[in-house]
C-alpha positions as CSV (number, residue, x, y, z in Angstrom):
1,M,-56.4,-246.4,29.2
2,T,-53.6,-248.0,31.5
3,A,-51.6,-245.2,33.1
4,P,-47.7,-245.3,32.3
5,M,-45.7,-246.6,34.9
6,F,-42.5,-244.7,36.5
7,P,-39.3,-245.9,35.4
8,S,-36.7,-248.0,37.8
9,L,-33.6,-245.9,37.2
10,P,-29.8,-246.9,38.5
11,G,-29.2,-243.4,38.4
12,Q,-31.5,-242.8,41.1
13,S,-30.2,-241.0,44.3
14,W,-30.4,-241.1,48.2
15,P,-32.2,-239.7,50.0
16,V,-36.3,-240.4,48.9
17,H,-39.1,-238.3,50.8
18,K,-42.5,-240.0,51.5
19,R,-45.1,-237.7,53.1
20,P,-48.1,-238.8,54.3
21,I,-50.5,-235.9,53.7
22,F,-54.3,-235.5,55.9
23,S,-56.3,-232.7,55.6
24,T,-58.6,-231.7,59.0
25,R,-60.4,-228.8,59.9
26,V,-60.0,-227.4,63.3
27,A,-62.2,-224.9,64.8
28,S,-60.5,-223.1,68.0
29,H,-63.1,-221.8,70.7
30,V,-62.3,-218.7,73.0
31,S,-61.9,-221.3,75.8
32,G,-58.7,-223.2,74.6
33,R,-61.2,-226.2,73.1
34,E,-60.8,-227.6,69.5
35,A,-63.3,-229.4,67.3
36,R,-61.2,-231.4,65.0
37,A,-63.0,-232.8,61.4
38,P,-60.9,-235.2,59.4
39,L,-61.7,-234.2,55.6
40,Y,-59.6,-237.0,54.0
41,A,-60.6,-241.3,55.2
42,A,-57.0,-242.3,53.8
43,P,-54.1,-240.2,53.4
44,L,-52.7,-239.1,50.0
45,Y,-48.4,-239.2,50.0
46,E,-45.9,-237.1,48.5
47,F,-42.8,-238.6,47.1
48,E,-40.0,-236.4,46.7
49,V,-37.2,-238.3,44.4
50,S,-33.6,-237.1,42.5
51,F,-31.5,-238.3,39.9
52,E,-27.4,-238.0,40.2
53,G,-26.7,-239.3,36.6
54,L,-28.9,-239.6,33.6
55,C,-27.9,-240.8,29.9
56,A,-28.7,-239.2,26.9
57,D,-27.6,-242.2,25.1
58,A,-25.6,-245.5,25.2
59,S,-22.6,-244.3,26.7
60,A,-22.8,-245.0,30.6
61,P,-24.3,-248.4,30.7
62,G,-24.1,-248.5,34.5
63,L,-27.2,-245.8,34.6
64,G,-29.0,-246.9,31.8
65,A,-29.0,-246.6,27.9
66,N,-32.0,-243.4,27.2
67,S,-32.4,-242.8,30.9
68,L,-33.0,-239.0,30.3
69,Q,-35.2,-240.1,27.9
70,A,-37.2,-242.2,29.8
71,L,-37.5,-240.0,32.6
72,L,-38.4,-236.7,30.6
73,G,-40.1,-238.7,28.1
74,L,-43.1,-239.4,30.8
75,Y,-43.0,-236.1,32.4
76,L,-43.6,-234.9,29.0
77,Q,-46.4,-237.8,28.6
78,C,-47.9,-236.6,31.6
79,R,-47.9,-233.0,30.4
80,G,-46.5,-231.7,34.0
81,R,-49.4,-231.9,36.8
82,Y,-51.8,-232.8,34.3
83,G,-51.4,-236.9,34.1
84,T,-51.5,-239.6,36.2
85,F,-48.8,-242.8,36.0
86,L,-48.0,-245.8,38.5
87,Y,-45.2,-245.2,41.0
88,V,-43.9,-248.7,42.7
89,D,-42.5,-247.3,46.1
90,P,-39.5,-250.0,46.3
91,E,-39.9,-250.4,50.0
92,D,-43.6,-250.5,49.8
93,K,-45.1,-252.5,47.1
94,A,-46.5,-256.0,48.3
95,A,-48.6,-257.7,50.9
96,T,-48.9,-261.1,52.2
97,G,-52.1,-262.4,53.9
98,Q,-53.3,-259.2,54.2
99,A,-57.0,-259.6,55.7
100,I,-59.0,-257.8,53.2
101,A,-62.7,-258.6,54.6
102,T,-64.8,-260.7,56.4
103,G,-67.6,-262.7,54.5
104,D,-71.4,-261.7,54.8
105,G,-72.7,-264.1,52.4
106,T,-74.0,-261.4,49.8
107,T,-71.0,-259.2,49.0
108,T,-69.4,-260.4,46.5
109,V,-66.5,-257.5,45.6
110,F,-64.0,-255.9,48.6
111,T,-61.4,-253.7,48.1
112,L,-57.8,-254.4,48.5
113,Q,-56.8,-253.2,51.5
114,R,-53.0,-253.0,53.5
115,A,-51.8,-252.7,57.3
116,V,-49.2,-250.4,58.3
117,G,-48.3,-251.1,61.7
118,G,-52.1,-250.6,63.4
119,Y,-53.2,-248.5,60.5
120,V,-55.3,-250.5,57.3
121,E,-55.8,-248.1,54.3
122,P,-57.0,-249.1,50.3
123,V,-54.0,-249.5,48.1
124,S,-54.1,-247.3,45.2
125,R,-53.5,-249.3,42.3
126,A,-53.3,-253.2,42.7
127,L,-50.9,-254.4,39.9
128,S,-51.5,-258.4,40.6
129,V,-52.9,-260.5,42.9
130,D,-50.7,-263.2,43.7
131,A,-52.8,-265.9,46.1
132,V,-56.7,-265.5,47.6
133,Y,-57.4,-267.9,50.7
134,V,-60.6,-267.5,52.3
135,N,-60.8,-269.1,55.9
136,G,-57.0,-269.9,55.0
137,A,-57.9,-271.6,52.3
138,A,-56.3,-271.1,48.7
139,Q,-58.6,-270.5,46.2
140,A,-57.0,-271.1,42.7
141,S,-59.9,-269.7,40.8
142,G,-64.0,-268.2,41.7
143,W,-62.4,-264.3,41.9
144,T,-60.6,-262.1,39.5
145,L,-58.9,-258.4,40.0
146,V,-61.0,-255.7,38.8
147,A,-59.0,-252.1,38.3
148,P,-57.8,-249.8,39.9
149,N,-58.3,-251.8,43.1
150,R,-60.8,-254.4,43.8
151,L,-61.3,-258.2,44.0
152,S,-64.0,-259.4,42.9
153,F,-65.8,-262.8,43.8
154,V,-68.1,-265.1,41.9
155,A,-69.9,-266.7,44.3
156,A,-70.0,-264.6,47.9
157,P,-67.4,-265.5,50.4
158,A,-69.7,-267.0,53.6
159,V,-70.6,-265.3,56.5
160,G,-67.6,-265.1,59.2
161,A,-65.3,-266.1,56.0
162,A,-62.2,-263.9,56.6
163,V,-60.4,-263.1,52.9
164,T,-56.7,-262.6,52.8
165,A,-55.0,-262.1,49.8
166,D,-51.3,-261.5,48.7
167,F,-50.7,-259.1,46.2
168,T,-48.0,-256.3,44.7
169,F,-49.4,-252.8,44.4
170,A,-48.7,-249.3,43.0
171,Y,-49.4,-245.4,43.5
172,E,-51.5,-243.6,41.7
173,C,-49.5,-240.5,40.9
174,R,-49.2,-236.7,39.3
175,F,-46.2,-234.6,39.5
176,V,-46.3,-231.6,41.9
177,D,-45.2,-229.2,39.4
178,D,-45.5,-227.9,36.1
179,E,-42.3,-227.8,35.5
180,A,-39.3,-229.3,35.9
181,D,-35.4,-228.9,35.8
182,F,-33.1,-231.4,34.2
183,E,-30.0,-230.3,34.3
184,N,-26.9,-231.4,31.7
185,Y,-24.0,-231.1,34.1
186,M,-21.8,-232.9,31.4
187,A,-21.2,-234.3,28.0
188,G,-24.2,-236.8,27.9
189,L,-25.0,-236.8,31.4
190,W,-27.7,-235.3,33.4
191,Q,-29.5,-234.9,36.9
192,V,-32.1,-233.9,38.5
193,Q,-32.0,-232.9,41.9
194,S,-35.4,-232.3,43.1
195,L,-38.5,-234.6,41.1
196,K,-42.0,-234.1,43.3
197,F,-45.0,-235.6,43.2
198,R,-48.2,-237.0,45.0
199,S,-50.4,-239.8,45.0
200,V,-54.3,-238.9,43.7
201,K,-57.5,-240.7,44.9
202,P,-58.3,-244.1,42.5
C-alpha cells in the first residue's frame, strides 16, 4: 500500500524548520577524554510547518478549496503518530547526475542516494527516475525503479562503470504528536500554528 502524500497548500506560512537528527553514544572518562559511537548510519529529519490559512469550503479560493479537509484528513488517516505519509520538501526534492555506485560486474541492485555538500545519504522514497547513465551514456531501458529507493538493472554494469541518475524523491514521515491544534479563527477559516513530523527509516 502506497503511503498518502502530504498536501501542498497555498496557506502554508514561513518559516519552515528542517532539523537533521543523529544519535551518538558518548562515554566520558575521568581523564576528560571521550569515546563516541554513532548509532545512526544516516540522519532522520524533523520538519515543522505552519498554516496561516486553511479553508473549510470553497469560499477562499486563494487558500485552496477544502484545504482544511486535505490536511486534517491526512492527520486523521495517519491516526496521529501511527501511520506514515510522503513529504516532498519543495527546496530539496531532486538530484541530477547523482553518482549512485560503481559497477562490479555482478551487482544489479543499487540504493539511490544523494549528496548534500560533502555528505552522501540514501533517499527515503524515490518518486521517479527520469534518466539513468552508465559511464555517462543514457540507458533508455534495462533498469527499473524498485520501491522504496532502489535501482535494479537487468544486466550488471561492468566493472568500474560509473552509475549515475536523475531522480525526484520524498521523505517518508510520521507525525511527532498524537494530537494537533487546528484553530478556527474566523468563519470558514482555520490555522495551524505548528505541525511537526519526522522521517522514518525506509
